[in-house]
Each structure stands twice: as structure tokens, then as C-alpha cells.
C-alpha positions as CSV (number, residue, x, y, z in Angstrom):
1,X,-0.7,-4.0,-41.6
2,X,1.5,-1.2,-40.2
3,X,4.4,0.0,-42.4
4,X,6.2,-3.2,-43.5
5,X,4.8,-5.3,-40.6
6,X,1.8,-7.7,-40.8
7,X,-0.5,-8.9,-38.1
8,X,-2.5,-12.1,-38.5
9,X,-6.1,-11.8,-37.5
10,X,-7.3,-14.5,-35.0
11,X,-10.8,-15.0,-33.7
12,X,-9.5,-14.9,-30.1
13,X,-8.5,-11.2,-30.6
14,X,-12.2,-10.3,-31.0
15,X,-13.2,-12.5,-28.1
16,X,-10.6,-10.9,-25.8
17,X,-11.9,-7.5,-26.9
18,X,-15.5,-8.4,-26.0
19,X,-14.3,-9.8,-22.7
20,X,-12.5,-6.6,-21.8
21,X,-15.6,-4.5,-22.6
22,X,-17.7,-6.8,-20.5
23,X,-15.2,-6.6,-17.6
24,X,-15.2,-2.8,-17.8
25,X,-19.0,-2.7,-17.6
26,X,-18.8,-5.1,-14.6
27,X,-16.2,-3.0,-12.9
28,X,-18.3,0.2,-13.4
29,X,-21.2,-1.6,-11.8
30,X,-19.1,-2.9,-8.9
31,X,-17.9,0.6,-8.2
32,X,-21.5,1.9,-8.3
33,X,-22.6,-0.8,-5.9
34,X,-19.6,-0.8,-3.6
35,X,-19.0,-4.4,-4.5
36,X,-15.2,-4.1,-4.1
37,X,-13.3,-4.7,-0.9
38,X,-10.1,-3.6,0.8
39,X,-7.7,-6.0,2.3
40,X,-4.9,-4.8,4.6
41,X,-1.3,-6.1,4.7
42,X,0.5,-5.4,7.9
43,X,3.9,-3.6,8.0
44,X,6.0,-4.3,11.1
45,X,9.2,-3.0,12.7
46,X,12.0,-5.4,12.1
47,X,13.5,-4.6,15.4
48,X,10.7,-6.1,17.5
49,X,7.8,-7.0,15.2
50,X,5.5,-4.2,16.4
51,X,2.7,-3.4,13.9
52,X,3.3,0.1,12.6
53,X,0.9,0.3,9.7
54,X,-0.9,-1.5,6.9
55,X,-1.1,-1.2,3.1
56,X,-4.6,-1.1,1.5
57,X,-5.0,-3.5,-1.3
58,X,-8.2,-3.6,-3.4
59,X,-9.9,-6.9,-4.0
60,X,-12.7,-7.8,-6.4
61,X,-14.7,-11.0,-6.0
62,X,-16.7,-11.1,-9.2
63,X,-20.1,-12.9,-8.9
64,X,-19.4,-15.0,-12.0
65,X,-15.6,-14.9,-12.6
66,X,-14.6,-15.3,-9.0
67,X,-11.5,-13.5,-7.9
68,X,-10.2,-11.0,-10.4
69,X,-6.5,-10.1,-9.8
70,X,-5.8,-6.3,-9.3
71,X,-3.2,-6.5,-12.1
72,X,-6.1,-7.2,-14.5
73,X,-8.7,-4.6,-13.5
74,X,-6.6,-1.7,-12.2
75,X,-4.8,-1.2,-15.5
76,X,-8.2,-1.5,-17.2
77,X,-9.6,1.2,-14.9
78,X,-6.6,3.5,-15.9
79,X,-7.3,2.9,-19.6
80,X,-11.0,3.5,-19.5
81,X,-11.3,6.5,-17.2
82,X,-12.5,4.6,-14.1
83,X,-9.3,5.0,-12.1
84,X,-10.6,8.2,-10.4
85,X,-13.7,6.3,-9.2
86,X,-11.6,3.4,-8.1
87,X,-9.2,5.6,-6.2
88,X,-12.0,7.4,-4.5
89,X,-13.5,4.1,-3.4
90,X,-10.2,3.1,-1.9
91,X,-9.7,6.4,-0.2
92,X,-13.2,6.5,1.2
93,X,-13.0,2.9,2.5
94,X,-9.5,3.5,3.9
95,X,-10.6,6.6,5.7
96,X,-13.6,4.9,7.2
97,X,-11.3,2.0,8.4
98,X,-8.9,4.5,9.9
99,X,-11.7,6.1,11.8
100,X,-12.9,2.6,13.0
101,X,-9.4,1.7,14.4
102,X,-8.9,5.2,15.8
103,X,-12.1,4.9,17.8
104,X,-10.7,1.6,19.2
105,X,-7.6,3.4,20.3
106,X,-5.2,2.3,17.6
107,X,-2.8,4.6,15.8
108,X,-2.5,2.5,12.6
109,X,-1.6,4.4,9.4
110,X,-3.1,3.1,6.2
111,X,-1.1,3.4,3.0
112,X,-3.0,3.9,-0.3
113,X,-1.4,3.4,-3.7
114,X,-1.7,6.2,-6.2
115,X,-1.3,6.0,-10.0
116,X,0.2,8.5,-12.4
117,X,-3.3,9.6,-13.3
118,X,-4.2,10.2,-9.7
119,X,-1.2,12.5,-9.2
120,X,-2.4,14.5,-12.2
121,X,-5.9,14.9,-10.7
122,X,-6.0,18.5,-9.5
123,X,-8.8,17.7,-7.1
124,X,-7.1,14.8,-5.3
125,X,-5.8,16.8,-2.3
126,X,-9.1,18.5,-1.9
127,X,-10.9,15.2,-1.9
128,X,-8.5,13.8,0.7
129,X,-9.0,16.8,2.9
130,X,-12.7,16.4,2.8
131,X,-12.4,12.8,3.8
132,X,-10.2,13.7,6.7
133,X,-12.8,16.2,7.9
134,X,-15.6,13.8,7.4
135,X,-14.0,10.9,9.3
136,X,-12.2,13.1,11.8
137,X,-8.9,11.2,11.9
138,X,-5.4,12.7,12.1
139,X,-3.9,13.1,8.7
140,X,-0.8,11.0,9.4
141,X,-3.1,7.9,9.6
142,X,-3.6,8.2,5.8
143,X,-0.4,7.8,3.7
144,X,0.3,7.3,0.0
145,X,2.6,5.1,-2.0
146,X,3.9,6.3,-5.3
147,X,6.0,4.2,-7.8
148,X,9.0,5.8,-9.5
149,X,7.3,5.6,-12.9
150,X,4.1,7.3,-11.8
151,X,5.3,10.8,-11.6
152,X,7.8,11.2,-14.5
153,X,5.2,11.9,-17.2
154,X,4.5,15.4,-15.7
155,X,6.9,15.9,-12.9
156,X,5.9,19.4,-11.9
157,X,2.2,18.6,-11.6
158,X,2.9,15.4,-9.8
159,X,5.2,17.2,-7.3
160,X,2.5,19.8,-6.8
161,X,0.0,17.1,-5.9
162,X,2.5,15.5,-3.5
163,X,3.2,18.8,-1.8
164,X,-0.5,19.5,-1.3
165,X,-1.0,16.1,0.3
166,X,1.9,16.7,2.6
167,X,0.5,20.1,3.6
168,X,-2.6,18.2,4.8
169,X,-0.3,16.2,7.1
170,X,-0.3,13.0,5.1
171,X,2.9,11.1,4.5
172,X,4.3,9.7,1.2
173,X,6.5,6.7,0.3
174,X,8.3,5.7,-2.9
175,X,7.1,2.2,-3.8
176,X,9.0,-0.5,-5.7
177,X,12.2,1.5,-5.4
178,X,14.9,0.3,-7.8
179,X,12.6,-1.0,-10.5
180,X,11.8,2.3,-12.2
181,X,13.9,5.3,-13.1
182,X,15.6,5.5,-9.7
183,X,16.8,9.0,-10.4
184,X,18.3,10.5,-7.3
185,X,17.2,13.9,-8.5
186,X,13.6,12.7,-8.3
187,X,14.1,11.3,-4.9
188,X,15.7,14.5,-3.6
189,X,12.8,16.6,-4.9
190,X,10.0,14.4,-3.8
191,X,8.5,15.2,-0.3
192,X,8.6,11.5,0.8
193,X,9.4,10.1,4.2
194,X,9.8,6.4,3.3
195,X,11.4,4.2,0.6
196,X,10.1,0.7,-0.1
197,X,12.6,-1.7,-1.6
198,X,11.1,-3.8,-4.3
199,X,10.4,-7.5,-3.5
200,X,12.5,-8.7,-6.4
201,X,15.7,-7.6,-4.6
202,X,14.4,-8.9,-1.2
203,X,13.6,-12.3,-2.7
204,X,17.2,-12.7,-4.0
205,X,18.8,-11.2,-0.9
206,X,20.4,-14.4,0.4
207,X,21.4,-15.9,-3.0
208,X,22.5,-12.9,-5.1
209,X,25.4,-10.7,-4.0
210,X,24.3,-7.9,-6.3
211,X,20.8,-8.0,-4.7
212,X,22.3,-7.6,-1.2
213,X,24.5,-4.7,-2.5
214,X,21.4,-3.0,-3.8
215,X,19.4,-3.5,-0.6
216,X,22.4,-2.3,1.6
217,X,22.9,0.7,-0.6
218,X,19.2,1.6,-0.7
219,X,19.0,1.3,3.1
220,X,22.1,3.5,3.6
221,X,20.9,6.0,1.0
222,X,17.5,6.3,2.6
223,X,18.9,6.8,6.0
224,X,21.3,9.4,4.9
225,X,18.4,11.3,3.3
226,X,16.4,11.0,6.5
227,X,14.0,8.4,5.2
228,X,12.7,5.2,6.7
229,X,13.2,2.0,4.7
230,X,10.8,-0.8,4.2
231,X,11.5,-4.2,2.6
232,X,8.6,-5.7,0.6
233,X,8.1,-9.4,0.0
234,X,9.7,-10.8,3.2
235,X,8.9,-14.5,3.1
236,X,11.0,-16.2,5.8
237,X,13.0,-15.6,9.0
238,X,16.4,-15.8,7.4
239,X,15.6,-12.9,5.0
240,X,14.1,-10.9,7.9
241,X,17.2,-11.5,10.0
242,X,19.6,-10.3,7.2
243,X,17.5,-7.2,6.6
244,X,17.7,-6.4,10.3
245,X,21.5,-6.8,10.1
246,X,21.6,-4.4,7.1
247,X,19.7,-1.8,9.1
248,X,16.3,-2.0,7.3
249,X,13.6,-0.4,9.4
250,X,10.3,-2.2,8.5
251,X,9.1,-5.2,6.6
252,X,6.0,-6.6,5.0
253,X,5.3,-9.8,3.2
254,X,3.7,-13.3,3.5
255,X,6.3,-14.3,6.1
256,X,4.9,-11.5,8.3
257,X,1.2,-11.7,7.4
258,X,-0.9,-12.1,4.3
259,X,-3.4,-9.3,3.3
260,X,-6.6,-9.7,5.3
261,X,-10.0,-8.2,5.6
262,X,-10.8,-5.6,8.2
263,X,-12.6,-8.2,10.3
264,X,-9.6,-10.5,10.3
265,X,-7.3,-7.7,11.2
266,X,-9.6,-6.5,14.0
267,X,-9.1,-10.0,15.5
268,X,-5.3,-9.8,15.1
269,X,-5.1,-6.4,16.7
270,X,-6.5,-7.9,19.9
271,X,-3.9,-10.7,19.9
272,X,-0.5,-10.6,21.5
273,X,1.3,-10.8,18.1
274,X,0.4,-7.4,16.7
275,X,1.2,-5.0,19.5
276,X,0.0,-1.9,17.6
277,X,0.6,1.7,18.8
278,X,-2.3,2.7,21.0
279,X,-3.8,5.9,22.4
280,X,-6.5,6.5,24.9
281,X,-9.9,6.1,23.3
282,X,-11.3,9.5,22.5
283,X,-14.9,10.5,22.2
284,X,-16.2,11.4,18.8
285,X,-16.8,15.1,19.8
286,X,-13.2,15.4,21.1
287,X,-11.9,13.9,17.9
288,X,-13.8,16.4,15.9
289,X,-12.6,19.3,18.0
290,X,-9.0,18.1,17.6
291,X,-9.1,17.0,14.0
292,X,-8.2,20.3,12.2
293,X,-5.1,20.7,14.3
294,X,-4.1,17.0,14.0
295,X,-4.6,17.0,10.3
296,X,-2.3,19.9,9.5
297,X,-5.3,21.9,8.4
298,X,-4.2,13.9,8.1
299,X,-0.1,-6.6,-5.0
300,X,-0.2,-9.6,-4.6
301,X,-3.3,-11.5,-4.0
302,X,-3.6,-13.5,-0.7
303,X,-6.1,-15.2,1.5
304,X,-7.0,-13.6,4.8
305,X,-4.7,-14.4,7.6
306,X,-2.2,-13.2,10.1
307,X,0.5,-14.8,12.2
308,X,-1.1,-17.4,14.4
309,X,-4.3,-17.5,12.3
310,X,-5.2,-20.3,9.8
311,X,-3.6,-19.9,6.4
312,X,-0.8,-17.5,7.5
313,X,2.9,-18.5,7.1
314,X,3.8,-17.3,10.6
315,X,7.5,-17.8,9.9
316,X,9.3,-14.6,10.9
317,X,10.6,-14.3,14.4
318,X,11.7,-11.1,16.2
319,X,14.2,-10.4,19.0
320,X,12.7,-10.6,22.4
321,X,9.5,-12.1,21.2
322,X,8.2,-15.6,22.1
323,X,8.6,-18.3,19.4
324,X,5.4,-18.2,17.4
325,X,6.1,-20.9,14.8
326,X,3.3,-23.3,14.1
327,X,3.7,-26.9,13.2
């Protein structure tokens, strides 16, 4: 009982509590054993479909439970003090992947999601700097996505963390724009270079006039502030075409490509569909010599797949590109 309110006890409450405790223990073990995995969802230019980056999405295939959705274990990590270990796993894996692609000659930025607790971690920027030195990749190949709600609890400390990441040479994006506080004061103060329009507005773009007004206004606002604009949750060609007409810069979603493992994305990079930005393949020693100057001192579950690969929607077409629709 709390005040004048009553809560009825039910046996499933206790079962759920035991289940969460067991899941926390399993998550801690998975982090210790590197049993989690990163999948990567491509982000492409709406103008021509060129691959311009990927978003890192953590996946957990539990040995007994099977696939555990991120929206189950990530909040659990935040509540139980494991979020720092989880974030460091993601950062370490993303940096290693960036090095792998950089050695292959690809300039493919990887975006990592940060939580409110991550931004309040005073050692975050130092850790990122150490990873950039260890893996010897340019800082701009590691970027960070921050939701509007993740920095309002302590704005000054959050902004300080963002500034330190930018000083390293990393870039920042506001994720799920339009679903949080959407304060223009926050947006003006944040050292971001990109705004990502939430999928809820993109999904209703063709059927809800107010959704189109929001997408158009966000795109115009972003451009007037000197920011690039990304649409999330692009599912079909009609939506992509309308986004292109509205001036949106980039898109990601199942209509482009589902999240995929590094191995699957490696195969896609060699295909004619991706057309990522390339550079001459450097030697490791040359990369280490150039790294300090180059660095500035650098959800949804889905099966592996990419356009043209089994299991991928392969529905979005781009101007000047061959028709890639599958039967």
C-alpha cells in the first residue's frame, strides 16, 4: 500500500523479479565472455544510394533464451550499473571494425548510441581517445548518436562530454528527433552535425499531412543550422522518393538494408550496390604515423541482409542506379 492506493500481490511479480535477476547475471557473464555481437545497419545518401555510414546495434543471442531484444537488456544494464561495461564493449568492437574496414580501403563511419549515463561518465572521452590510438583510425570514422532525452538530466555535464568527443574529431548526431524535448535551445547549444528524424514521422509521411509538415520543417531547420538530416525507418521506395523531394540527405531502414553482421556487410561492400567511399589502402605503420593528426589529437531487431542478399527487402531505388528489385 502507498498512501491511499493498494497493489494486489501476484505470484508472477516474484517470478518476474527472479527472471530479471537471472538475466542480469547472464548479461554480466556475456559481457565478461564477449558473447554479445554488433550488427551494422547501413545509412545511404538519398541522392544516389551511396553507402555513407552504418549504425552499430548490439545483439544478444542467449544460449537458452535465444534472441534477447535490446529494449529488454539495455534498460536493464542502465538500472544495474552494467551500462558502462556494455558501452565499452560496443565502442571497442566498433573501433576494431572501423580499423578492419579502413585497412580494406573503406572510409565508413560507425555510429554508436550513447545513453544519458554514458554522457555523465567523465572518463568516456578519454576511453574513446585510447581506442582511437589503439586501433589507429581517423576520429571521424567513429560517431555518436544521442537522443533528446539523454542529456537533459544534467545539461552542463552532458555538453562537456559532447565537446570533449568533438575535440577528438568525432561527430555527433541527435537521434529520434521530434520525440523528446525538441528544445531549439538544446539543439543550438549541442555540438552536433546531424539530426535523425524519428521513424514514427517517416512511417506516416505519405498518409498524415502533419507528419509531412514535421519532416519538412525538421529538414529545413537542420539545413539552416548547417546540419545534415537523416530519415530513419525508410521502408519503401515511395517514402524514399518523397524524402528526396523534401530535401532530406540520408536514409536508413529495412527498405534500404536490414542490420547485418560484419561478415555480411563485408560481402555487401564488395558488391555494386554499396559503392562506399574508398581511399588507397594504407600500411599499418603509415596509419599509425598519421593517426594523431587525423584524429584531431577520430533498434530494431533484424536478420542479416542487404539489398540483393537473401532476406533483405531490396525495395528502394535511386536516381541513375540500375533497377535492383527482386521478384
